[in-house]
N, CA and C atoms of all chains as a GROMACS GRO file, in nm:
protein
  504
    1UNK      N    1  -0.003  -0.899   2.473
    1UNK     CA    2   0.025  -0.798   2.389
    1UNK      C    3  -0.075  -0.656   2.412
    2UNK      N    4  -0.024  -0.552   2.438
    2UNK     CA    5  -0.066  -0.447   2.478
    2UNK      C    6  -0.184  -0.360   2.398
    3UNK      N    7  -0.263  -0.300   2.398
    3UNK     CA    8  -0.360  -0.251   2.317
    3UNK      C    9  -0.304  -0.138   2.202
    4UNK      N   10  -0.176  -0.080   2.220
    4UNK     CA   11  -0.102  -0.009   2.119
    4UNK      C   12  -0.051  -0.133   2.010
    5UNK      N   13  -0.003  -0.230   2.075
    5UNK     CA   14   0.046  -0.322   1.964
    5UNK      C   15  -0.061  -0.382   1.866
    6UNK      N   16  -0.171  -0.406   1.951
    6UNK     CA   17  -0.289  -0.445   1.882
    6UNK      C   18  -0.317  -0.356   1.799
    7UNK      N   19  -0.354  -0.237   1.799
    7UNK     CA   20  -0.368  -0.132   1.704
    7UNK      C   21  -0.277  -0.172   1.570
    8UNK      N   22  -0.164  -0.167   1.589
    8UNK     CA   23  -0.031  -0.218   1.493
    8UNK      C   24  -0.071  -0.304   1.429
    9UNK      N   25  -0.095  -0.439   1.455
    9UNK     CA   26  -0.109  -0.529   1.396
    9UNK      C   27  -0.246  -0.560   1.342
   10UNK      N   28  -0.344  -0.480   1.380
   10UNK     CA   29  -0.493  -0.454   1.304
   10UNK      C   30  -0.450  -0.374   1.171
   11UNK      N   31  -0.348  -0.241   1.223
   11UNK     CA   32  -0.337  -0.167   1.076
   11UNK      C   33  -0.230  -0.259   0.984
   12UNK      N   34  -0.148  -0.328   1.039
   12UNK     CA   35  -0.066  -0.420   0.927
   12UNK      C   36  -0.158  -0.512   0.863
   13UNK      N   37  -0.251  -0.556   0.922
   13UNK     CA   38  -0.319  -0.681   0.875
   13UNK      C   39  -0.423  -0.604   0.768
   14UNK      N   40  -0.479  -0.480   0.783
   14UNK     CA   41  -0.577  -0.399   0.708
   14UNK      C   42  -0.503  -0.372   0.558
   15UNK      N   43  -0.391  -0.315   0.579
   15UNK     CA   44  -0.326  -0.273   0.441
   15UNK      C   45  -0.256  -0.374   0.366
   16UNK      N   46  -0.209  -0.487   0.448
   16UNK     CA   47  -0.194  -0.624   0.384
   16UNK      C   48  -0.299  -0.684   0.330
   17UNK      N   49  -0.408  -0.746   0.368
   17UNK     CA   50  -0.493  -0.808   0.331
   17UNK      C   51  -0.584  -0.724   0.208
   18UNK      N   52  -0.574  -0.576   0.201
   18UNK     CA   53  -0.630  -0.496   0.117
   18UNK      C   54  -0.615  -0.509  -0.029
   19UNK      N   55  -0.470  -0.574  -0.042
   19UNK     CA   56  -0.466  -0.598  -0.158
   19UNK      C   57  -0.544  -0.751  -0.213
   20UNK      N   58  -0.588  -0.836  -0.137
   20UNK     CA   59  -0.637  -0.956  -0.186
   20UNK      C   60  -0.754  -0.917  -0.257
   21UNK      N   61  -0.833  -0.825  -0.233
   21UNK     CA   62  -0.978  -0.795  -0.337
   21UNK      C   63  -0.941  -0.742  -0.473
   22UNK      N   64  -0.817  -0.666  -0.435
   22UNK     CA   65  -0.774  -0.624  -0.609
   22UNK      C   66  -0.715  -0.727  -0.648
   23UNK      N   67  -0.650  -0.834  -0.603
   23UNK     CA   68  -0.572  -0.930  -0.682
   23UNK      C   69  -0.676  -1.035  -0.744
   24UNK      N   70  -0.790  -1.040  -0.644
   24UNK     CA   71  -0.907  -1.166  -0.710
   24UNK      C   72  -0.977  -1.090  -0.807
   25UNK      N   73  -0.977  -0.951  -0.816
   25UNK     CA   74  -1.041  -0.866  -0.918
   25UNK      C   75  -0.995  -0.885  -1.080
   26UNK      N   76  -0.873  -0.854  -1.035
   26UNK     CA   77  -0.787  -0.875  -1.192
   26UNK      C   78  -0.781  -0.989  -1.233
   27UNK      N   79  -0.798  -1.102  -1.134
   27UNK     CA   80  -0.781  -1.213  -1.205
   27UNK      C   81  -0.870  -1.282  -1.266
   28UNK      N   82  -1.024  -1.224  -1.167
   28UNK     CA   83  -1.141  -1.286  -1.203
   28UNK      C   84  -1.172  -1.224  -1.364
   29UNK      N   85  -1.137  -1.071  -1.336
   29UNK     CA   86  -1.227  -1.013  -1.474
   29UNK      C   87  -1.113  -0.991  -1.571
   30UNK      N   88  -0.963  -1.030  -1.561
   30UNK     CA   89  -0.848  -0.960  -1.629
   30UNK      C   90  -0.863  -0.826  -1.690
   31UNK      N   91  -0.934  -0.743  -1.616
   31UNK     CA   92  -0.950  -0.609  -1.647
   31UNK      C   93  -0.855  -0.523  -1.584
   32UNK      N   94  -0.756  -0.458  -1.632
   32UNK     CA   95  -0.626  -0.387  -1.542
   32UNK      C   96  -0.662  -0.256  -1.608
   33UNK      N   97  -0.774  -0.190  -1.663
   33UNK     CA   98  -0.794  -0.072  -1.712
   33UNK      C   99  -0.783   0.037  -1.584
   34UNK      N  100  -0.751   0.138  -1.589
   34UNK     CA  101  -0.751   0.195  -1.463
   34UNK      C  102  -0.634   0.213  -1.371
   35UNK      N  103  -0.565   0.069  -1.384
   35UNK     CA  104  -0.494   0.024  -1.264
   35UNK      C  105  -0.359   0.125  -1.312
   36UNK      N  106  -0.262   0.177  -1.218
   36UNK     CA  107  -0.145   0.220  -1.271
   36UNK      C  108  -0.034   0.120  -1.243
   37UNK      N  109   0.050   0.094  -1.365
   37UNK     CA  110   0.129  -0.001  -1.377
   37UNK      C  111   0.282   0.052  -1.296
   38UNK      N  112   0.285   0.172  -1.301
   38UNK     CA  113   0.431   0.239  -1.250
   38UNK      C  114   0.379   0.253  -1.091
   39UNK      N  115   0.238   0.253  -1.046
   39UNK     CA  116   0.214   0.259  -0.914
   39UNK      C  117   0.255   0.104  -0.861
   40UNK      N  118   0.237  -0.006  -0.927
   40UNK     CA  119   0.288  -0.145  -0.857
   40UNK      C  120   0.426  -0.155  -0.893
   41UNK      N  121   0.489  -0.106  -0.971
   41UNK     CA  122   0.650  -0.108  -0.979
   41UNK      C  123   0.715  -0.062  -0.880
   42UNK      N  124   0.646   0.060  -0.878
   42UNK     CA  125   0.726   0.151  -0.723
   42UNK      C  126   0.676   0.077  -0.572
   43UNK      N  127   0.557   0.053  -0.588
   43UNK     CA  128   0.497  -0.042  -0.475
   43UNK      C  129   0.552  -0.119  -0.448
   44UNK      N  130   0.600  -0.223  -0.523
   44UNK     CA  131   0.660  -0.364  -0.517
   44UNK      C  132   0.827  -0.359  -0.454
   45UNK      N  133   0.898  -0.231  -0.541
   45UNK     CA  134   0.997  -0.224  -0.493
   45UNK      C  135   1.017  -0.183  -0.366
   46UNK      N  136   0.920  -0.092  -0.332
   46UNK     CA  137   0.945  -0.048  -0.166
   46UNK      C  138   0.883  -0.171  -0.081
   47UNK      N  139   0.829  -0.260  -0.116
   47UNK     CA  140   0.784  -0.369  -0.021
   47UNK      C  141   0.891  -0.443  -0.003
   48UNK      N  142   0.990  -0.486  -0.140
   48UNK     CA  143   1.129  -0.548  -0.141
   48UNK      C  144   1.207  -0.456  -0.016
   49UNK      N  145   1.243  -0.352  -0.030
   49UNK     CA  146   1.319  -0.274   0.067
   49UNK      C  147   1.266  -0.282   0.208
   50UNK      N  148   1.143  -0.269   0.224
   50UNK     CA  149   1.068  -0.302   0.348
   50UNK      C  150   1.090  -0.413   0.412
   51UNK      N  151   1.097  -0.540   0.325
   51UNK     CA  152   1.122  -0.658   0.373
   51UNK      C  153   1.305  -0.680   0.411
   52UNK      N  154   1.388  -0.623   0.320
   52UNK     CA  155   1.520  -0.638   0.362
   52UNK      C  156   1.510  -0.537   0.490
   53UNK      N  157   1.437  -0.417   0.497
   53UNK     CA  158   1.432  -0.380   0.605
   53UNK      C  159   1.398  -0.444   0.733
   54UNK      N  160   1.277  -0.523   0.745
   54UNK     CA  161   1.268  -0.603   0.835
   54UNK      C  162   1.326  -0.701   0.886
   55UNK      N  163   1.397  -0.773   0.779
   55UNK     CA  164   1.506  -0.897   0.831
   55UNK      C  165   1.644  -0.829   0.885
   56UNK      N  166   1.664  -0.698   0.833
   56UNK     CA  167   1.801  -0.644   0.893
   56UNK      C  168   1.785  -0.572   1.032
   57UNK      N  169   1.642  -0.545   1.113
   57UNK     CA  170   1.617  -0.480   1.214
   57UNK      C  171   1.549  -0.634   1.286
   58UNK      N  172   1.548  -0.741   1.203
   58UNK     CA  173   1.510  -0.857   1.295
   58UNK      C  174   1.362  -0.838   1.348
   59UNK      N  175   1.292  -0.782   1.282
   59UNK     CA  176   1.156  -0.734   1.298
   59UNK      C  177   1.060  -0.840   1.238
   60UNK      N  178   1.015  -0.969   1.298
   60UNK     CA  179   0.933  -1.027   1.212
   60UNK      C  180   0.802  -0.993   1.155
   61UNK      N  181   0.728  -0.899   1.205
   61UNK     CA  182   0.613  -0.847   1.181
   61UNK      C  183   0.614  -0.777   1.058
   62UNK      N  184   0.713  -0.682   1.078
   62UNK     CA  185   0.757  -0.578   0.936
   62UNK      C  186   0.789  -0.706   0.805
   63UNK      N  187   0.884  -0.807   0.852
   63UNK     CA  188   0.895  -0.877   0.738
   63UNK      C  189   0.804  -0.956   0.702
   64UNK      N  190   0.716  -1.023   0.764
   64UNK     CA  191   0.591  -1.108   0.747
   64UNK      C  192   0.491  -0.984   0.659
   65UNK      N  193   0.461  -0.888   0.719
   65UNK     CA  194   0.354  -0.825   0.637
   65UNK      C  195   0.378  -0.800   0.514
   66UNK      N  196   0.516  -0.724   0.499
   66UNK     CA  197   0.562  -0.701   0.380
   66UNK      C  198   0.565  -0.813   0.262
   67UNK      N  199   0.604  -0.914   0.347
   67UNK     CA  200   0.642  -1.065   0.214
   67UNK      C  201   0.484  -1.087   0.163
   68UNK      N  202   0.378  -1.080   0.271
   68UNK     CA  203   0.241  -1.113   0.215
   68UNK      C  204   0.185  -1.005   0.143
   69UNK      N  205   0.241  -0.904   0.173
   69UNK     CA  206   0.172  -0.780   0.067
   69UNK      C  207   0.232  -0.790  -0.082
   70UNK      N  208   0.358  -0.843  -0.086
   70UNK     CA  209   0.413  -0.862  -0.206
   70UNK      C  210   0.371  -1.004  -0.266
   71UNK      N  211   0.337  -1.071  -0.202
   71UNK     CA  212   0.253  -1.226  -0.285
   71UNK      C  213   0.142  -1.173  -0.335
   72UNK      N  214   0.054  -1.079  -0.249
   72UNK     CA  215  -0.099  -1.034  -0.309
   72UNK      C  216  -0.071  -0.937  -0.422
   73UNK      N  217   0.008  -0.865  -0.427
   73UNK     CA  218   0.042  -0.735  -0.528
   73UNK      C  219   0.125  -0.790  -0.663
   74UNK      N  220   0.183  -0.898  -0.666
   74UNK     CA  221   0.236  -0.975  -0.752
   74UNK      C  222   0.172  -1.001  -0.871
   75UNK      N  223   0.031  -1.098  -0.850
   75UNK     CA  224  -0.030  -1.087  -0.941
   75UNK      C  225  -0.127  -0.978  -1.026
   76UNK      N  226  -0.139  -0.861  -0.943
   76UNK     CA  227  -0.199  -0.744  -0.995
   76UNK      C  228  -0.069  -0.674  -1.092
   77UNK      N  229   0.027  -0.694  -1.051
   77UNK     CA  230   0.145  -0.653  -1.164
   77UNK      C  231   0.150  -0.723  -1.276
   78UNK      N  232   0.154  -0.842  -1.267
   78UNK     CA  233   0.169  -0.957  -1.348
   78UNK      C  234   0.088  -0.942  -1.490
   79UNK      N  235  -0.060  -0.932  -1.409
   79UNK     CA  236  -0.174  -0.911  -1.500
   79UNK      C  237  -0.159  -0.762  -1.592
   80UNK      N  238  -0.110  -0.676  -1.511
   80UNK     CA  239  -0.103  -0.522  -1.591
   80UNK      C  240  -0.002  -0.542  -1.662
   81UNK      N  241   0.093  -0.620  -1.668
   81UNK     CA  242   0.201  -0.634  -1.805
   81UNK      C  243   0.141  -0.721  -1.910
   82UNK      N  244   0.070  -0.808  -1.844
   82UNK     CA  245   0.016  -0.892  -1.986
   82UNK      C  246  -0.118  -0.825  -2.055
   83UNK      N  247  -0.186  -0.744  -1.959
   83UNK     CA  248  -0.285  -0.706  -2.067
   83UNK      C  249  -0.275  -0.549  -2.087
   84UNK      N  250  -0.188  -0.468  -2.019
   84UNK     CA  251  -0.142  -0.325  -2.064
   84UNK      C  252  -0.272  -0.225  -1.974
   85UNK      N  253   2.261   0.914   1.002
   85UNK     CA  254   2.154   0.830   0.982
   85UNK      C  255   2.267   0.667   0.955
   86UNK      N  256   2.204   0.594   0.996
   86UNK     CA  257   2.318   0.446   0.947
   86UNK      C  258   2.212   0.425   0.834
   87UNK      N  259   2.285   0.326   0.776
   87UNK     CA  260   2.250   0.258   0.607
   87UNK      C  261   2.117   0.175   0.663
   88UNK      N  262   2.109   0.112   0.753
   88UNK     CA  263   1.975   0.031   0.758
   88UNK      C  264   1.849   0.145   0.777
   89UNK      N  265   1.884   0.251   0.873
   89UNK     CA  266   1.770   0.354   0.866
   89UNK      C  267   1.741   0.417   0.688
   90UNK      N  268   1.841   0.441   0.633
   90UNK     CA  269   1.837   0.489   0.482
   90UNK      C  270   1.736   0.358   0.422
   91UNK      N  271   1.772   0.240   0.438
   91UNK     CA  272   1.688   0.164   0.380
   91UNK      C  273   1.538   0.174   0.433
   92UNK      N  274   1.498   0.199   0.532
   92UNK     CA  275   1.368   0.202   0.599
   92UNK      C  276   1.301   0.318   0.537
   93UNK      N  277   1.403   0.437   0.510
   93UNK     CA  278   1.292   0.594   0.480
   93UNK      C  279   1.302   0.571   0.294
   94UNK      N  280   1.410   0.481   0.231
   94UNK     CA  281   1.372   0.457   0.106
   94UNK      C  282   1.258   0.357   0.056
   95UNK      N  283   1.257   0.294   0.165
   95UNK     CA  284   1.126   0.190   0.156
   95UNK      C  285   0.997   0.261   0.184
   96UNK      N  286   1.011   0.342   0.269
   96UNK     CA  287   0.888   0.424   0.315
   96UNK      C  288   0.853   0.546   0.214
   97UNK      N  289   0.938   0.593   0.140
   97UNK     CA  290   0.953   0.686   0.038
   97UNK      C  291   0.863   0.613  -0.108
   98UNK      N  292   0.956   0.506  -0.090
   98UNK     CA  293   0.848   0.409  -0.253
   98UNK      C  294   0.727   0.384  -0.215
   99UNK      N  295   0.670   0.313  -0.113
   99UNK     CA  296   0.553   0.270  -0.072
   99UNK      C  297   0.453   0.388  -0.107
  100UNK      N  298   0.512   0.509  -0.029
  100UNK     CA  299   0.419   0.628  -0.001
  100UNK      C  300   0.404   0.684  -0.158
  101UNK      N  301   0.520   0.723  -0.197
  101UNK     CA  302   0.497   0.764  -0.321
  101UNK      C  303   0.436   0.672  -0.467
  102UNK      N  304   0.440   0.557  -0.433
  102UNK     CA  305   0.373   0.460  -0.568
  102UNK      C  306   0.244   0.516  -0.582
  103UNK      N  307   0.166   0.578  -0.460
  103UNK     CA  308   0.040   0.577  -0.491
  103UNK      C  309  -0.029   0.732  -0.564
  104UNK      N  310   0.104   0.802  -0.582
  104UNK     CA  311   0.091   0.939  -0.677
  104UNK      C  312   0.055   0.892  -0.831
  105UNK      N  313   0.120   0.837  -0.889
  105UNK     CA  314   0.062   0.801  -1.032
  105UNK      C  315  -0.072   0.735  -1.029
  106UNK      N  316  -0.105   0.627  -0.960
  106UNK     CA  317  -0.215   0.596  -0.988
  106UNK      C  318  -0.328   0.680  -0.934
  107UNK      N  319  -0.315   0.817  -0.799
  107UNK     CA  320  -0.427   0.922  -0.816
  107UNK      C  321  -0.399   1.000  -0.959
  108UNK      N  322  -0.302   1.051  -1.000
  108UNK     CA  323  -0.270   1.136  -1.130
  108UNK      C  324  -0.338   1.056  -1.232
  109UNK      N  325  -0.345   0.926  -1.251
  109UNK     CA  326  -0.413   0.832  -1.339
  109UNK      C  327  -0.557   0.848  -1.328
  110UNK      N  328  -0.606   0.850  -1.211
  110UNK     CA  329  -0.771   0.814  -1.205
  110UNK      C  330  -0.804   0.952  -1.208
  111UNK      N  331  -0.738   1.071  -1.177
  111UNK     CA  332  -0.776   1.203  -1.186
  111UNK      C  333  -0.764   1.283  -1.342
  112UNK      N  334  -0.675   1.228  -1.396
  112UNK     CA  335  -0.657   1.265  -1.542
  112UNK      C  336  -0.765   1.184  -1.651
  113UNK      N  337  -0.771   1.086  -1.614
  113UNK     CA  338  -0.874   0.970  -1.738
  113UNK      C  339  -0.988   0.952  -1.675
  114UNK      N  340  -1.031   0.960  -1.545
  114UNK     CA  341  -1.151   0.965  -1.460
  114UNK      C  342  -1.188   0.818  -1.501
  115UNK      N  343  -1.084   0.714  -1.542
  115UNK     CA  344  -1.125   0.613  -1.553
  115UNK      C  345  -1.077   0.503  -1.424
  116UNK      N  346  -1.188   0.432  -1.366
  116UNK     CA  347  -1.170   0.354  -1.232
  116UNK      C  348  -1.165   0.209  -1.230
  117UNK      N  349  -1.227   0.190  -1.413
  117UNK     CA  350  -1.233   0.067  -1.412
  117UNK      C  351  -1.130  -0.056  -1.384
  118UNK      N  352  -1.148  -0.167  -1.306
  118UNK     CA  353  -1.021  -0.260  -1.250
  118UNK      C  354  -0.987  -0.243  -1.135
  119UNK      N  355  -1.013  -0.109  -1.067
  119UNK     CA  356  -0.954  -0.078  -0.949
  119UNK      C  357  -1.056  -0.139  -0.888
  120UNK      N  358  -1.016  -0.204  -0.765
  120UNK     CA  359  -1.083  -0.224  -0.653
  120UNK      C  360  -1.167  -0.135  -0.544
  121UNK      N  361  -1.293  -0.123  -0.545
  121UNK     CA  362  -1.292   0.006  -0.439
  121UNK      C  363  -1.285  -0.064  -0.294
  122UNK      N  364  -1.305  -0.208  -0.279
  122UNK     CA  365  -1.317  -0.276  -0.158
  122UNK      C  366  -1.159  -0.270  -0.100
  123UNK      N  367  -1.076  -0.250  -0.217
  123UNK     CA  368  -0.896  -0.235  -0.162
  123UNK      C  369  -0.879  -0.125  -0.094
  124UNK      N  370  -0.962  -0.027  -0.156
  124UNK     CA  371  -0.896   0.141  -0.102
  124UNK      C  372  -0.974   0.157   0.045
  125UNK      N  373  -1.083   0.068   0.044
  125UNK     CA  374  -1.176   0.103   0.169
  125UNK      C  375  -1.090   0.040   0.260
  126UNK      N  376  -1.039  -0.096   0.267
  126UNK     CA  377  -0.972  -0.135   0.355
  126UNK      C  378  -0.830  -0.080   0.353
  127UNK      N  379  -0.780  -0.043   0.280
  127UNK     CA  380  -0.646   0.030   0.270
  127UNK      C  381  -0.650   0.154   0.327
  128UNK      N  382  -0.723   0.237   0.329
  128UNK     CA  383  -0.747   0.352   0.411
  128UNK      C  384  -0.756   0.337   0.535
  129UNK      N  385  -0.855   0.234   0.569
  129UNK     CA  386  -0.890   0.222   0.690
  129UNK      C  387  -0.774   0.178   0.775
  130UNK      N  388  -0.694   0.099   0.714
  130UNK     CA  389  -0.536   0.048   0.762
  130UNK      C  390  -0.463   0.152   0.785
  131UNK      N  391  -0.440   0.277   0.702
  131UNK     CA  392  -0.357   0.364   0.687
  131UNK      C  393  -0.390   0.473   0.821
  132UNK      N  394  -0.551   0.480   0.819
  132UNK     CA  395  -0.600   0.563   0.965
  132UNK      C  396  -0.515   0.483   1.081
  133UNK      N  397  -0.539   0.343   1.062
  133UNK     CA  398  -0.486   0.279   1.196
  133UNK      C  399  -0.356   0.276   1.224
  134UNK      N  400  -0.273   0.270   1.113
  134UNK     CA  401  -0.126   0.323   1.118
  134UNK      C  402  -0.079   0.449   1.161
  135UNK      N  403  -0.171   0.546   1.126
  135UNK     CA  404  -0.135   0.704   1.157
  135UNK      C  405  -0.154   0.690   1.318
  136UNK      N  406  -0.262   0.650   1.351
  136UNK     CA  407  -0.304   0.632   1.505
  136UNK      C  408  -0.184   0.565   1.593
  137UNK      N  409  -0.129   0.476   1.530
  137UNK     CA  410  -0.020   0.385   1.596
  137UNK      C  411   0.096   0.441   1.582
  138UNK      N  412   0.088   0.544   1.490
  138UNK     CA  413   0.238   0.638   1.461
  138UNK      C  414   0.242   0.720   1.572
  139UNK      N  415   0.135   0.776   1.600
  139UNK     CA  416   0.100   0.905   1.688
  139UNK      C  417   0.130   0.833   1.827
  140UNK      N  418   0.106   0.702   1.878
  140UNK     CA  419   0.057   0.666   2.008
  140UNK      C  420   0.220   0.618   2.036
  141UNK      N  421   0.265   0.572   1.962
  141UNK     CA  422   0.444   0.521   1.958
  141UNK      C  423   0.506   0.634   1.963
  142UNK      N  424   0.476   0.721   1.937
  142UNK     CA  425   0.563   0.864   1.877
  142UNK      C  426   0.646   0.859   1.791
  143UNK      N  427   0.626   0.802   1.674
  143UNK     CA  428   0.711   0.815   1.571
  143UNK      C  429   0.666   0.876   1.456
  144UNK      N  430   0.748   0.961   1.436
  144UNK     CA  431   0.714   1.090   1.352
  144UNK      C  432   0.736   1.006   1.192
  145UNK      N  433   0.813   0.907   1.166
  145UNK     CA  434   0.821   0.855   1.043
  145UNK      C  435   0.689   0.779   1.021
  146UNK      N  436   0.668   0.724   1.091
  146UNK     CA  437   0.532   0.598   1.058
  146UNK      C  438   0.416   0.721   1.029
  147UNK      N  439   0.406   0.827   1.122
  147UNK     CA  440   0.306   0.905   1.106
  147UNK      C  441   0.304   0.969   1.016
  148UNK      N  442   0.414   1.022   0.984
  148UNK     CA  443   0.436   1.131   0.841
  148UNK      C  444   0.386   1.046   0.704
  149UNK      N  445   0.458   0.895   0.724
  149UNK     CA  446   0.457   0.847   0.586
  149UNK      C  447   0.283   0.788   0.568
  150UNK      N  448   0.225   0.743   0.668
  150UNK     CA  449   0.100   0.714   0.624
  150UNK      C  450   0.005   0.823   0.611
  151UNK      N  451   0.017   0.944   0.671
  151UNK     CA  452  -0.048   1.068   0.659
  151UNK      C  453  -0.055   1.094   0.495
  152UNK      N  454   0.073   1.089   0.445
  152UNK     CA  455   0.080   1.129   0.322
  152UNK      C  456   0.019   1.006   0.233
  153UNK      N  457   0.026   0.887   0.254
  153UNK     CA  458  -0.014   0.771   0.173
  153UNK      C  459  -0.186   0.819   0.151
  154UNK      N  460  -0.240   0.859   0.285
  154UNK     CA  461  -0.366   0.850   0.315
  154UNK      C  462  -0.406   0.979   0.222
  155UNK      N  463  -0.340   1.070   0.216
  155UNK     CA  464  -0.364   1.204   0.112
  155UNK      C  465  -0.359   1.141  -0.038
  156UNK      N  466  -0.275   1.062  -0.078
  156UNK     CA  467  -0.260   1.015  -0.207
  156UNK      C  468  -0.345   0.931  -0.220
  157UNK      N  469  -0.386   0.856  -0.135
  157UNK     CA  470  -0.488   0.744  -0.175
  157UNK      C  471  -0.639   0.815  -0.171
  158UNK      N  472  -0.655   0.899  -0.085
  158UNK     CA  473  -0.814   0.975  -0.112
  158UNK      C  474  -0.862   0.991  -0.216
  159UNK      N  475  -0.787   1.066  -0.326
  159UNK     CA  476  -0.854   1.113  -0.454
  159UNK      C  477  -0.908   0.972  -0.539
  160UNK      N  478  -0.795   0.876  -0.521
  160UNK     CA  479  -0.853   0.760  -0.575
  160UNK      C  480  -0.987   0.687  -0.548
  161UNK      N  481  -0.985   0.675  -0.423
  161UNK     CA  482  -1.103   0.638  -0.356
  161UNK      C  483  -1.272   0.709  -0.394
  162UNK      N  484  -1.218   0.826  -0.356
  162UNK     CA  485  -1.343   0.907  -0.388
  162UNK      C  486  -1.388   0.931  -0.550
  163UNK      N  487  -1.281   0.903  -0.631
  163UNK     CA  488  -1.291   0.922  -0.795
  163UNK      C  489  -1.359   0.764  -0.799
  164UNK      N  490  -1.361   0.634  -0.748
  164UNK     CA  491  -1.384   0.537  -0.758
  164UNK      C  492  -1.538   0.533  -0.708
  165UNK      N  493  -1.545   0.603  -0.601
  165UNK     CA  494  -1.699   0.624  -0.590
  165UNK      C  495  -1.805   0.669  -0.637
  166UNK      N  496  -1.738   0.784  -0.692
  166UNK     CA  497  -1.832   0.844  -0.796
  166UNK      C  498  -1.834   0.808  -0.924
  167UNK      N  499  -1.761   0.713  -0.989
  167UNK     CA  500  -1.729   0.652  -1.099
  167UNK      C  501  -1.767   0.499  -1.125
  168UNK      N  502  -1.747   0.428  -1.000
  168UNK     CA  503  -1.816   0.282  -1.007
  168UNK      C  504  -1.712   0.200  -1.047
   0.00000   0.00000   0.00000
């Protein structure tokens, strides 16, 4: 893997994994104040489109990164819907 | 533009624009409770890497989408740092 691809994978890892501390925080504190529900609705709709795009262009990295981000972002939206 | 590219652009637009309602919310309410500062540190570091990657592979869509997301996410992190 060349160094440019390494930067791409590092970028994908950081943006994907960044949702883990947010998911952990809302699950442990059950506090969703300040979080925009609309952001997560739009963001997850976008992730679904990215996932479809990744499958269509047969790019495993795009598909996998967006699938994982969806998994991490889902509990944030679910908690936001339950706690308001 | 073929329909697969259209899905990609729609995906990019949704994930990028999703940070606008969150930025608007923290700016107007000045309430950052529930928001993970670590998420935004990791996310923005990832966006910078994506931006560098986009420039290196000379992909205007990747560069532009990540630059705009950086602009929208910045006030969220700034407000989180100020309000805690």
